[in-house]
C-alpha positions as YAML, in Angstrom:
chain: A
units: angstrom
residues:
- id: 1
  name: UNK
  ca: [0.02, 0.03, -0.01]
- id: 2
  name: UNK
  ca: [1.17, 3.52, -0.72]
- id: 3
  name: UNK
  ca: [1.56, 5.93, 2.07]
- id: 4
  name: UNK
  ca: [-0.48, 9.09, 2.00]
- id: 5
  name: UNK
  ca: [1.00, 12.47, 1.17]
- id: 6
  name: UNK
  ca: [-0.12, 14.76, 3.88]
- id: 7
  name: UNK
  ca: [-0.53, 18.48, 4.23]
- id: 8
  name: UNK
  ca: [-0.78, 19.79, 7.84]
- id: 9
  name: UNK
  ca: [-2.61, 23.16, 8.18]
- id: 10
  name: UNK
  ca: [-2.42, 24.76, 11.60]
- id: 11
  name: UNK
  ca: [-1.50, 28.21, 12.82]
- id: 12
  name: UNK
  ca: [0.50, 26.71, 15.74]
- id: 13
  name: UNK
  ca: [4.01, 26.61, 14.19]
- id: 14
  name: UNK
  ca: [5.64, 24.43, 16.91]
- id: 15
  name: UNK
  ca: [2.87, 21.94, 16.58]
- id: 16
  name: UNK
  ca: [3.19, 21.67, 12.81]
- id: 17
  name: UNK
  ca: [6.98, 21.44, 13.00]
- id: 18
  name: UNK
  ca: [6.93, 18.67, 15.63]
- id: 19
  name: UNK
  ca: [4.12, 16.75, 13.91]
- id: 20
  name: UNK
  ca: [5.89, 17.08, 10.51]
- id: 21
  name: UNK
  ca: [9.11, 15.64, 11.93]
- id: 22
  name: UNK
  ca: [7.32, 12.81, 13.64]
- id: 23
  name: UNK
  ca: [5.38, 11.82, 10.50]
- id: 24
  name: UNK
  ca: [8.44, 12.12, 8.32]
- id: 25
  name: UNK
  ca: [10.33, 9.72, 10.69]
- id: 26
  name: UNK
  ca: [7.45, 7.24, 10.07]
- id: 27
  name: UNK
  ca: [8.00, 7.50, 6.33]
- id: 28
  name: UNK
  ca: [5.19, 9.84, 5.35]
- id: 29
  name: UNK
  ca: [5.66, 12.79, 2.96]
- id: 30
  name: UNK
  ca: [4.43, 15.91, 4.62]
- id: 31
  name: UNK
  ca: [4.09, 19.52, 3.66]
- id: 32
  name: UNK
  ca: [2.71, 22.21, 5.91]
- id: 33
  name: UNK
  ca: [1.00, 25.52, 6.02]
- id: 34
  name: UNK
  ca: [0.38, 27.88, 8.90]
- id: 35
  name: UNK
  ca: [-2.69, 29.57, 7.44]
- id: 36
  name: UNK
  ca: [-5.61, 28.76, 5.18]
- id: 37
  name: UNK
  ca: [-4.33, 31.16, 2.55]
- id: 38
  name: UNK
  ca: [-0.93, 29.61, 2.43]
- id: 39
  name: UNK
  ca: [-2.44, 26.05, 2.29]
- id: 40
  name: UNK
  ca: [-4.67, 26.91, -0.63]
- id: 41
  name: UNK
  ca: [-1.75, 28.35, -2.57]
- id: 42
  name: UNK
  ca: [0.37, 25.24, -1.90]
- id: 43
  name: UNK
  ca: [-2.60, 22.94, -2.77]
- id: 44
  name: UNK
  ca: [-3.14, 24.65, -6.05]
- id: 45
  name: UNK
  ca: [0.58, 24.12, -6.92]
- id: 46
  name: UNK
  ca: [1.06, 20.67, -5.57]
- id: 47
  name: UNK
  ca: [-1.73, 18.33, -6.85]
- id: 48
  name: UNK
  ca: [-0.07, 15.23, -5.30]
- id: 49
  name: UNK
  ca: [-1.36, 15.85, -1.76]
- id: 50
  name: UNK
  ca: [-3.82, 13.10, -0.76]
- id: 51
  name: UNK
  ca: [-4.96, 13.92, 2.77]
- id: 52
  name: UNK
  ca: [-5.14, 17.26, 4.58]
- id: 53
  name: UNK
  ca: [-4.97, 17.52, 8.34]
- id: 54
  name: UNK
  ca: [-6.73, 20.80, 9.08]
- id: 55
  name: UNK
  ca: [-7.09, 22.64, 12.41]
- id: 56
  name: UNK
  ca: [-10.58, 23.86, 13.06]
- id: 57
  name: UNK
  ca: [-9.72, 27.03, 15.01]
- id: 58
  name: UNK
  ca: [-7.41, 29.40, 13.15]
- id: 59
  name: UNK
  ca: [-7.28, 33.14, 12.81]
- id: 60
  name: UNK
  ca: [-8.56, 34.67, 9.61]
- id: 61
  name: UNK
  ca: [-10.10, 31.95, 7.53]
- id: 62
  name: UNK
  ca: [-11.17, 29.27, 9.99]
- id: 63
  name: UNK
  ca: [-11.14, 25.43, 9.38]
- id: 64
  name: UNK
  ca: [-14.74, 25.27, 8.18]
- id: 65
  name: UNK
  ca: [-14.26, 28.05, 5.56]
- id: 66
  name: UNK
  ca: [-10.97, 26.38, 4.53]
- id: 67
  name: UNK
  ca: [-12.55, 22.98, 4.20]
- id: 68
  name: UNK
  ca: [-15.28, 24.47, 1.97]
- id: 69
  name: UNK
  ca: [-12.65, 26.11, -0.18]
- id: 70
  name: UNK
  ca: [-10.59, 22.91, -0.40]
- id: 71
  name: UNK
  ca: [-13.58, 20.85, -1.41]
- id: 72
  name: UNK
  ca: [-14.60, 23.40, -3.99]
- id: 73
  name: UNK
  ca: [-11.13, 23.49, -5.58]
- id: 74
  name: UNK
  ca: [-10.02, 19.90, -4.90]
- id: 75
  name: UNK
  ca: [-13.11, 17.74, -4.37]
- id: 76
  name: UNK
  ca: [-11.23, 14.40, -4.20]
- id: 77
  name: UNK
  ca: [-8.84, 15.53, -1.37]
- id: 78
  name: UNK
  ca: [-9.67, 14.07, 1.94]
- id: 79
  name: UNK
  ca: [-9.68, 16.27, 4.94]
- id: 80
  name: UNK
  ca: [-9.26, 15.25, 8.58]
- id: 81
  name: UNK
  ca: [-10.29, 18.10, 11.02]
- id: 82
  name: UNK
  ca: [-8.24, 18.57, 14.15]
- id: 83
  name: UNK
  ca: [-10.20, 20.03, 17.03]
- id: 84
  name: UNK
  ca: [-9.93, 21.07, 20.66]
- id: 85
  name: UNK
  ca: [-12.69, 20.32, 23.21]
- id: 86
  name: UNK
  ca: [-14.54, 23.56, 22.56]
- id: 87
  name: UNK
  ca: [-14.86, 22.98, 18.84]
- id: 88
  name: UNK
  ca: [-16.21, 19.40, 18.50]
- id: 89
  name: UNK
  ca: [-19.49, 20.72, 17.21]
- id: 90
  name: UNK
  ca: [-17.61, 22.56, 14.52]
- id: 91
  name: UNK
  ca: [-15.70, 19.45, 13.59]
- id: 92
  name: UNK
  ca: [-19.03, 17.53, 13.25]
- id: 93
  name: UNK
  ca: [-20.25, 20.38, 11.06]
- id: 94
  name: UNK
  ca: [-17.10, 19.89, 9.01]
- id: 95
  name: UNK
  ca: [-17.96, 16.20, 8.48]
- id: 96
  name: UNK
  ca: [-21.38, 17.25, 7.23]
- id: 97
  name: UNK
  ca: [-19.55, 19.52, 4.73]
- id: 98
  name: UNK
  ca: [-17.32, 16.65, 3.47]
- id: 99
  name: UNK
  ca: [-14.50, 16.13, 5.96]
- id: 100
  name: UNK
  ca: [-13.36, 12.55, 6.18]
- id: 101
  name: UNK
  ca: [-13.16, 12.49, 10.00]
- id: 102
  name: UNK
  ca: [-12.04, 14.52, 12.96]
- id: 103
  name: UNK
  ca: [-9.50, 13.93, 15.73]
- id: 104
  name: UNK
  ca: [-9.11, 15.63, 19.08]
- id: 105
  name: UNK
  ca: [-6.01, 17.61, 19.90]
- id: 106
  name: UNK
  ca: [-3.48, 16.46, 20.95]
- id: 107
  name: UNK
  ca: [-3.92, 13.49, 18.64]
- id: 108
  name: UNK
  ca: [-2.22, 10.17, 18.87]
- id: 109
  name: UNK
  ca: [0.25, 9.67, 16.00]
- id: 110
  name: UNK
  ca: [-0.77, 6.11, 15.28]
- id: 111
  name: UNK
  ca: [-4.45, 7.02, 15.12]
- id: 112
  name: UNK
  ca: [-3.61, 9.92, 12.82]
- id: 113
  name: UNK
  ca: [-1.62, 7.68, 10.49]
- id: 114
  name: UNK
  ca: [-4.37, 5.16, 10.48]
- id: 115
  name: UNK
  ca: [-7.01, 7.70, 9.57]
- id: 116
  name: UNK
  ca: [-4.80, 9.12, 6.92]
- id: 117
  name: UNK
  ca: [-4.43, 5.66, 5.44]
- id: 118
  name: UNK
  ca: [-8.22, 5.11, 5.48]
- id: 119
  name: UNK
  ca: [-8.65, 8.58, 3.87]
- id: 120
  name: UNK
  ca: [-6.16, 7.69, 1.15]
- id: 121
  name: UNK
  ca: [-8.01, 4.45, 0.38]
- id: 122
  name: UNK
  ca: [-11.23, 6.42, -0.03]
- id: 123
  name: UNK
  ca: [-9.58, 8.94, -2.28]
- id: 124
  name: UNK
  ca: [-8.06, 6.23, -4.43]
- id: 125
  name: UNK
  ca: [-11.40, 4.44, -4.69]
- id: 126
  name: UNK
  ca: [-13.06, 7.63, -5.92]
- id: 127
  name: UNK
  ca: [-10.27, 8.27, -8.45]
- id: 128
  name: UNK
  ca: [-10.56, 4.63, -9.62]
- id: 129
  name: UNK
  ca: [-14.29, 4.93, -10.24]
- id: 130
  name: UNK
  ca: [-13.79, 8.24, -12.12]
- id: 131
  name: UNK
  ca: [-11.11, 6.63, -14.28]
- id: 132
  name: UNK
  ca: [-13.37, 3.68, -15.05]
- id: 133
  name: UNK
  ca: [-16.35, 6.05, -15.94]
- id: 134
  name: UNK
  ca: [-13.97, 7.88, -18.33]
- id: 135
  name: UNK
  ca: [-12.86, 4.66, -19.96]
- id: 136
  name: UNK
  ca: [-16.45, 3.38, -20.25]
- id: 137
  name: UNK
  ca: [-17.48, 6.65, -21.80]
- id: 138
  name: UNK
  ca: [-14.62, 6.49, -24.41]
- id: 139
  name: UNK
  ca: [-15.55, 2.92, -25.23]
- id: 140
  name: UNK
  ca: [-19.24, 3.90, -25.78]
- id: 141
  name: UNK
  ca: [-18.49, 7.01, -27.84]
- id: 142
  name: UNK
  ca: [-15.80, 5.29, -30.00]
- id: 143
  name: UNK
  ca: [-17.71, 2.02, -30.33]
- id: 144
  name: UNK
  ca: [-14.95, -0.30, -29.22]
...
């Protein structure tokens, strides 16, 4: 199985740096952003990101707004919301808007990796279905 290519989005720089190092040591490719705006620019440039780990509570554009923008621009990207106790309702709202799942902060690294792997499988399944539909359409239109 391939490992997911992750993007961490959180305004807490020390958290992102520590998490990136820990995930990197586990063999995952990770890029990070410390704001929604930075994340969206990086996502538009790097189409290889599979799973996004997104903090709910950020200054400026919050996690819900960021999730909506990610899903609008990159509908197949899977998003795992990170939340503190006060924002569980917001994380649940995020799931209604298309987030894959949510985890409480601080999150266990093994659980995060497990969720990221599940999210990658879901993304790959969707991509596979889309590829099959495109092939079926070609076959029908060209009469093979």
